[in-house]
C-alpha positions as CSV (number, residue, x, y, z in Angstrom):
1,M,13.6,-30.9,5.0
2,R,10.1,-29.9,6.1
3,R,7.2,-32.1,5.2
4,G,4.7,-29.2,5.6
5,L,1.6,-29.8,3.5
6,A,2.1,-33.6,3.4
7,L,0.7,-33.8,6.9
8,A,-1.6,-30.8,6.5
9,A,-3.3,-32.4,3.5
10,L,-4.1,-35.3,5.7
11,I,-5.7,-33.3,8.5
12,S,-7.2,-30.1,6.9
13,V,-9.3,-29.4,3.9
14,A,-7.8,-26.0,3.6
15,A,-4.4,-27.5,2.6
16,C,-6.0,-28.6,-0.7
17,V,-5.8,-25.0,-1.9
18,Q,-2.5,-23.2,-2.5
19,G,-2.3,-19.6,-1.4
20,G,-1.0,-18.2,-4.6
21,G,1.5,-15.9,-2.8
22,P,-1.2,-13.6,-1.2
23,N,0.0,-10.2,0.1
24,V,-1.2,-10.5,3.6
25,G,0.2,-9.2,6.8
26,T,1.6,-11.0,9.8
27,P,-1.1,-12.2,12.3
28,P,-1.5,-10.1,15.5
29,F,0.6,-12.4,17.7
30,S,3.3,-10.8,19.8
31,A,6.8,-11.9,18.7
32,T,8.2,-12.3,22.2
33,P,11.2,-14.5,23.0
34,A,10.3,-18.2,23.3
35,P,10.0,-19.7,26.8
36,K,13.2,-21.4,28.0
37,A,13.9,-25.0,27.3
38,L,12.3,-27.1,30.1
39,R,14.6,-30.0,30.5
40,S,17.8,-30.9,32.3
41,N,21.1,-29.8,30.7
42,A,22.1,-33.5,30.5
43,S,19.0,-34.3,28.4
44,M,19.6,-31.1,26.4
45,A,23.2,-32.2,25.6
46,A,22.0,-35.7,24.4
47,D,19.4,-34.1,22.1
48,I,21.9,-31.6,20.7
49,L,24.4,-34.4,19.9
50,D,21.7,-36.5,18.2
51,L,20.6,-33.5,16.1
52,A,24.0,-32.4,15.1
53,F,25.7,-35.7,14.4
54,A,23.2,-37.5,12.2
55,L,21.2,-36.8,9.1
56,E,17.4,-37.2,8.7
57,S,18.1,-40.6,7.1
58,G,19.7,-41.7,10.3
59,R,23.2,-41.9,8.9
60,E,25.8,-40.6,11.3
61,V,27.9,-37.5,10.7
62,E,31.5,-37.7,11.8
63,R,32.3,-34.0,12.2
64,L,30.5,-31.0,13.5
65,T,30.0,-28.3,10.9
66,R,28.9,-24.7,11.4
67,F,29.7,-21.3,10.0
68,E,32.9,-19.8,11.4
69,G,32.5,-16.0,11.5
70,P,29.8,-13.5,10.6
71,I,27.0,-14.8,8.4
72,G,25.5,-12.8,5.6
73,L,22.0,-13.8,4.3
74,R,20.3,-12.7,1.1
75,L,16.8,-13.1,-0.1
76,A,16.2,-14.1,-3.7
77,G,13.5,-15.3,-6.1
78,E,9.8,-14.4,-6.1
79,A,9.5,-13.9,-2.4
80,P,5.9,-13.4,-1.1
81,A,5.3,-10.1,0.7
82,S,5.0,-11.8,4.1
83,L,8.5,-13.4,3.9
84,S,10.5,-10.2,4.3
85,A,8.8,-9.2,7.5
86,D,8.9,-12.8,8.9
87,L,12.6,-13.0,8.0
88,G,13.4,-9.7,9.7
89,R,11.8,-10.8,13.0
90,L,13.6,-14.2,12.8
91,L,17.0,-12.6,12.3
92,V,16.4,-10.4,15.4
93,R,15.6,-13.6,17.4
94,L,18.6,-15.5,16.1
95,S,20.8,-12.6,17.1
96,T,19.3,-11.9,20.6
97,E,18.3,-15.5,21.6
98,A,20.8,-17.6,19.9
99,G,23.7,-15.2,19.9
100,I,24.5,-15.7,16.2
101,D,26.2,-12.9,14.2
102,I,23.8,-13.0,11.2
103,R,22.5,-10.1,9.1
104,Q,20.7,-9.6,5.8
105,T,22.6,-8.4,2.8
106,D,22.3,-7.9,-1.0
107,D,25.7,-9.4,-1.6
108,V,25.5,-12.4,-4.0
109,R,28.4,-13.9,-2.1
110,A,26.3,-14.2,1.1
111,E,26.9,-17.3,3.1
112,I,23.2,-18.2,3.1
113,T,20.7,-17.6,0.2
114,I,17.0,-17.9,0.8
115,E,15.3,-18.3,-2.5
116,A,11.5,-18.6,-3.1
117,V,10.6,-21.1,-5.8
118,P,7.2,-22.2,-7.1
119,S,6.0,-25.3,-5.3
120,A,5.6,-27.4,-8.5
121,I,9.3,-26.8,-9.4
122,L,10.4,-27.6,-5.8
123,H,8.6,-30.9,-5.9
124,R,10.3,-31.9,-9.1
125,A,13.6,-31.9,-7.2
126,A,12.3,-33.2,-3.9
127,P,8.8,-34.9,-4.1
128,G,6.9,-34.7,-0.8
129,A,9.0,-31.8,0.6
130,A,7.5,-28.4,1.2
131,C,11.0,-26.9,1.4
132,F,14.6,-28.0,1.9
133,T,18.2,-26.9,2.4
134,V,21.3,-27.8,0.4
135,P,25.0,-27.0,1.0
136,E,27.6,-25.5,-1.3
137,V,25.0,-24.1,-3.7
138,E,24.4,-20.4,-4.4
139,S,21.1,-20.4,-6.2
140,W,18.2,-22.6,-7.6
141,R,19.6,-22.1,-11.1
142,A,23.0,-23.5,-10.1
143,Y,21.3,-26.4,-8.3
144,A,19.1,-27.2,-11.3
145,L,22.2,-27.0,-13.7
146,A,23.9,-29.5,-11.4
147,G,21.0,-31.9,-11.9
148,Y,19.6,-31.2,-8.5
149,R,22.8,-32.6,-6.9
150,A,24.8,-31.1,-4.1
151,P,27.6,-32.2,-1.8
152,D,26.6,-34.6,1.0
153,W,26.3,-32.8,4.3
154,A,28.3,-35.5,5.9
155,S,31.3,-34.8,3.6
156,L,31.7,-31.1,4.7
157,S,34.4,-30.0,7.1
158,V,32.9,-26.5,7.5
159,R,29.9,-24.6,6.3
160,R,30.7,-21.9,3.7
161,R,27.6,-21.5,1.6
162,V,24.1,-22.9,2.0
163,S,20.9,-22.3,0.0
164,V,17.4,-22.6,1.5
165,F,14.6,-23.2,-1.0
166,L,11.1,-22.1,0.1
167,P,7.8,-22.2,-1.8
168,S,6.8,-18.9,-3.3
169,D,3.1,-19.7,-3.7
170,A,2.2,-21.4,-0.4
171,A,0.2,-19.8,2.4
172,P,2.3,-17.3,4.4
173,Q,2.3,-19.5,7.5
174,E,3.7,-22.4,5.6
175,V,6.4,-20.2,4.1
176,R,7.2,-18.9,7.6
177,S,7.4,-22.5,9.0
178,C,9.7,-23.5,6.2
179,L,11.8,-20.4,6.9
180,H,12.3,-21.2,10.6
181,E,13.1,-24.8,10.3
182,E,15.3,-24.7,7.1
183,L,17.3,-21.6,8.2
184,A,17.9,-23.3,11.6
185,Q,19.1,-26.4,9.8
186,A,21.3,-24.3,7.5
187,L,22.9,-23.0,10.6
188,G,23.1,-26.0,12.8
189,P,21.2,-29.3,13.4
190,L,20.8,-31.6,10.4
191,N,18.6,-34.2,11.9
192,D,14.9,-34.4,13.0
193,L,13.8,-36.3,16.1
194,Y,10.2,-37.4,16.7
195,R,11.0,-37.6,20.4
196,L,11.4,-33.8,20.8
197,P,8.2,-32.3,22.3
198,D,9.0,-28.6,21.8
199,S,11.1,-28.1,18.7
200,V,10.8,-27.5,15.0
201,F,13.3,-30.3,14.6
202,N,10.5,-32.8,14.8
203,D,8.9,-34.3,11.7
204,D,5.4,-34.1,13.2
205,D,5.4,-30.4,12.0
206,M,3.4,-29.3,15.1
207,E,5.8,-26.5,16.0
208,G,6.1,-23.8,13.3
209,T,8.4,-21.3,14.9
210,L,11.8,-21.8,16.6
211,T,11.3,-22.6,20.3
212,G,13.3,-22.0,23.4
213,F,14.8,-25.4,23.0
214,D,15.8,-24.6,19.4
215,M,17.4,-21.3,20.3
216,L,19.4,-22.8,23.2
217,A,20.6,-25.6,20.9
218,L,21.8,-23.1,18.3
219,R,23.4,-20.9,21.0
220,A,25.3,-23.9,22.3
221,L,26.5,-25.0,18.9
222,Y,27.7,-21.4,18.2
223,A,29.4,-20.9,21.6
224,P,33.2,-20.3,21.4
225,E,34.1,-23.8,22.5
226,P,32.8,-26.0,19.6
227,R,34.5,-25.7,16.2
228,S,33.8,-27.2,12.8
229,G,35.7,-30.5,12.4
230,M,35.2,-31.6,16.0
231,S,34.0,-35.2,16.6
232,R,30.9,-36.1,18.6
233,S,33.0,-37.0,21.6
234,E,34.9,-33.7,21.5
235,V,31.7,-31.7,21.4
236,A,30.1,-33.9,24.1
237,A,33.0,-33.1,26.4
238,R,32.4,-29.4,26.0
239,L,28.6,-29.3,26.2
240,P,28.2,-29.6,30.0
241,A,30.2,-26.5,30.7
242,I,28.5,-24.6,27.8
243,L,25.0,-25.5,28.9
244,G,25.9,-24.8,32.5
245,R,26.8,-21.3,31.5
246,L,23.9,-20.7,29.1
247,N,21.2,-22.5,31.0
248,P,22.0,-22.5,34.8
249,S,18.5,-23.5,35.7
250,G,19.0,-26.8,33.9
251,G,21.9,-28.0,36.0
252,S,20.1,-30.7,37.9
253,G,18.8,-34.0,36.6
254,G,20.3,-36.7,34.3
255,A,19.5,-37.5,30.7
256,A,16.3,-39.4,30.2
257,Q,16.6,-42.8,28.6
258,V,16.1,-42.5,24.8
259,Q,13.6,-45.0,23.4
260,D,14.4,-46.0,19.9
261,D,11.8,-45.3,17.2
262,G,12.2,-48.7,15.7
263,R,9.5,-49.8,13.3
264,W,7.3,-47.0,14.6
265,R,9.0,-44.3,12.5
266,H,8.8,-46.4,9.4
267,D,5.0,-46.9,9.9
268,I,4.5,-43.2,10.6
269,E,6.3,-42.2,7.4
270,T,4.3,-44.8,5.5
271,A,1.0,-43.4,6.9
272,L,1.9,-39.8,6.1
273,S,3.1,-40.4,2.5
274,P,0.6,-39.4,-0.1
275,A,2.4,-41.7,-2.5
276,N,0.9,-44.7,-0.7
277,S,-2.6,-46.1,-1.2
278,P,-5.3,-45.2,1.4
279,T,-5.3,-48.9,2.6
280,T,-1.6,-48.9,3.1
281,R,-1.6,-45.7,5.0
282,I,-4.4,-46.7,7.3
283,D,-2.8,-50.1,8.1
284,A,0.5,-48.3,8.8
285,A,-1.2,-45.8,11.0
286,A,-2.9,-48.5,13.0
287,R,0.4,-50.2,13.6
288,A,2.0,-46.9,14.7
289,S,-0.9,-46.3,17.1
290,R,-0.4,-49.6,18.7
291,A,3.3,-49.2,18.9
292,S,2.9,-45.7,20.5
293,E,1.7,-47.4,23.7
294,R,5.3,-48.4,24.5
295,F,6.5,-44.8,24.7
296,A,6.5,-43.0,28.1
297,A,3.4,-41.1,29.1
298,G,3.7,-37.5,28.0
299,A,6.3,-38.3,25.3
300,P,5.2,-36.8,22.0
301,R,5.5,-40.2,20.2
302,A,2.9,-41.6,22.6
303,G,0.3,-39.2,21.2
304,F,1.4,-38.9,17.6
305,G,0.6,-42.5,16.5
306,P,-3.0,-42.4,17.6
307,Y,-3.3,-38.8,16.4
308,V,-2.3,-39.8,12.8
309,Y,-4.5,-42.9,13.0
310,G,-7.5,-40.9,14.3
311,R,-7.1,-38.4,11.5
312,Q,-7.1,-41.3,8.9
313,L,-10.4,-42.5,10.3
314,M,-12.3,-39.2,10.7
315,S,-14.7,-39.9,7.8
316,R,-14.4,-43.7,7.7
317,D,-15.1,-44.6,11.3
318,P,-15.9,-41.6,13.5
319,S,-16.3,-43.7,16.6
320,E,-12.8,-45.2,16.4
321,A,-11.4,-41.9,15.3
322,R,-12.7,-40.3,18.5
323,R,-11.3,-43.2,20.6
324,Q,-7.8,-42.7,19.0
325,L,-7.9,-38.9,19.4
326,D,-8.9,-39.3,23.0
327,I,-5.8,-41.5,23.5
328,A,-3.7,-38.8,21.8
329,A,-5.3,-36.1,24.0
330,R,-4.5,-38.0,27.2
331,A,-0.9,-38.6,26.0
332,Y,-0.3,-35.0,25.1
333,G,-2.1,-33.7,28.2
334,Q,0.6,-35.3,30.4
335,S,3.1,-32.5,29.7
336,A,3.1,-28.7,29.3
337,L,5.7,-29.2,26.5
338,T,3.1,-30.8,24.3
339,A,0.4,-28.1,24.7
340,I,0.3,-27.3,20.9
341,Q,0.0,-30.9,20.0
342,A,-3.0,-31.2,22.4
343,A,-4.5,-28.1,20.8
344,H,-4.3,-29.8,17.4
345,V,-6.1,-32.8,18.8
346,A,-8.8,-30.6,20.3
347,A,-9.5,-29.1,16.9
348,Q,-10.2,-32.6,15.4
349,L,-12.3,-33.7,18.4
350,A,-14.3,-30.5,18.0
351,R,-14.9,-31.4,14.4
352,L,-16.2,-34.8,15.6
353,D,-18.4,-33.0,18.1
354,L,-20.0,-31.0,15.2
355,A,-20.5,-34.2,13.2
356,A,-22.2,-35.7,16.3
357,G,-24.5,-32.8,16.7
358,D,-22.9,-31.6,19.9
359,A,-22.4,-27.9,19.2
360,T,-21.9,-26.9,22.8
361,S,-18.9,-29.3,23.2
362,A,-17.5,-28.2,19.9
363,R,-17.7,-24.5,20.9
364,D,-16.1,-25.1,24.3
365,R,-13.4,-27.3,23.0
366,A,-12.4,-24.9,20.2
367,R,-12.5,-21.9,22.5
368,S,-10.3,-23.6,25.2
369,A,-7.6,-24.4,22.7
370,S,-7.4,-21.0,21.1
371,D,-5.0,-19.4,23.6
372,T,-2.5,-22.2,23.0
373,A,-2.6,-21.7,19.3
374,A,-2.0,-17.9,19.7
375,I,0.9,-18.4,22.1
376,H,2.5,-20.7,19.6
377,E,1.8,-18.2,16.7
378,D,-0.1,-20.9,14.8
379,A,-2.4,-18.8,12.7
380,A,-3.9,-21.7,10.8
381,L,-4.9,-23.6,13.9
382,Y,-6.1,-20.4,15.6
383,A,-8.3,-19.6,12.6
384,E,-9.5,-23.2,12.3
385,L,-10.6,-23.2,15.9
386,A,-12.4,-19.9,15.4
387,L,-14.3,-21.2,12.4
388,I,-15.3,-24.3,14.4
389,E,-16.4,-22.1,17.2
390,A,-18.4,-19.9,14.8
391,E,-20.1,-22.9,13.2
392,A,-21.1,-24.1,16.7
393,L,-22.4,-20.6,17.6
394,D,-24.5,-20.6,14.5
395,R,-26.0,-24.0,15.5
396,L,-26.7,-22.7,19.0
397,G,-28.7,-19.8,17.6
398,D,-26.1,-17.0,18.1
399,A,-25.6,-16.0,14.4
400,S,-24.4,-12.4,15.3
401,A,-21.6,-13.7,17.5
402,A,-20.6,-16.2,14.8
403,K,-20.4,-13.5,12.2
404,A,-18.4,-11.2,14.4
405,L,-15.9,-14.0,15.2
406,R,-15.4,-14.9,11.5
407,L,-14.8,-11.3,10.7
408,D,-12.4,-10.7,13.6
409,R,-10.3,-13.7,12.7
410,Q,-10.3,-13.2,8.9
411,P,-6.8,-11.6,8.7
412,V,-5.3,-14.4,10.8
413,A,-7.1,-16.9,8.6
414,R,-5.7,-15.4,5.4
415,Y,-2.2,-15.6,6.9
416,G,-2.7,-19.2,8.0
417,F,-4.6,-20.6,4.9
418,G,-3.4,-18.2,2.2
419,S,-6.6,-17.2,0.5
420,D,-10.3,-16.5,1.0
421,T,-11.0,-19.5,-1.2
422,A,-9.3,-21.8,1.3
423,I,-11.2,-20.2,4.2
424,G,-14.5,-20.6,2.4
425,L,-13.7,-24.3,1.7
426,M,-13.1,-24.9,5.4
427,Q,-16.3,-23.0,6.4
428,R,-18.3,-25.2,4.0
429,A,-16.7,-28.4,5.2
430,L,-17.5,-27.5,8.8
431,A,-21.1,-26.6,7.9
432,A,-21.5,-30.0,6.3
433,L,-20.6,-31.8,9.5
434,W,-24.0,-33.1,10.7
435,P,-25.0,-36.4,12.2
436,A,-25.8,-39.1,9.6
437,K,-29.6,-39.6,9.2
438,E,-31.1,-42.9,10.1
439,N,-32.6,-44.8,7.1
């Protein structure tokens, strides 16, 4: 399940506006294979096992399940125009990078159905979820007739049929992010781990497209050696040889010690839940930020706690918000694997620069993070950084450069935010960020 807009609503005014299923093209980012996973095979094996043998609730799964044989995938529902193109690119990647025999079909008996459903209807079945995946269900109609109930993933012995339900009316990037994560979970891992720096299988929702880590995990799970029904120990015994063959550069080094989330995860979930009161969320974010100090430098959890807390404080206490975001920036800056997280922090610090009247810092900070957003195909962040830079240029007296930048990034912004209305809202919100006047 992807949280999606639950976090975006906390950090971006643009998330307050739905895209209405706009017919926009894919942003001009090159869809090249993702960089290879940068960790030892021993650590890779530990992560794969924790992803495949547990549910998001933390409950253990006794048996490995996957599809055995070729996989047919059909598209159903009121799919936005961008979905078909994004799906085509993803299927090519799954075939070439993960080695999975998967192809699109019109056959109603396809192993995987991807169905686009209006967000309001999705939320009735799963409040707080932007999208989700259910086993042994062939359509939304069948799922609804069953009272929104489906077999437990842990009860399966093999995957035969899975449905992925995506929003039909969200911004194209949100639909694509749902597509990548939910299709990957329909194929393999069932769990999400906050400790993963470079994966869509992380509930921080920072990565929106399948990474090199994700593709290697899927390739290992669909190698000839593992089979549905195998226990964790049986798969664990086979992974070293599999990963040694698939990822020879990861042969050295042991598995890093895994630090338990403990109370930290509960506080993060509380802080991010829109069902909780602002006071409850802020208190939980403060606890999560303090608890983040115990995680190793460069670990994603070391930065995520102060990042969430800093975002909660942006309008309430800008000084403390900056302090928290600086902590997050230092934590994320320790590793190349958390570059996209650092770029998200940079965007929020640039907003604070605008609010403090420091247009030069806002421009430079936004400009320096843009390449990272483009590399990670994050159109929403890329566009947000451009709008911040354009606002800063306006304040520095270069209105023509600001106008040219906004026009140049408009197609990307439409893909990321979903509508001109959302883009306009963000522009006005940024223009309103000025230092408070003294009484």
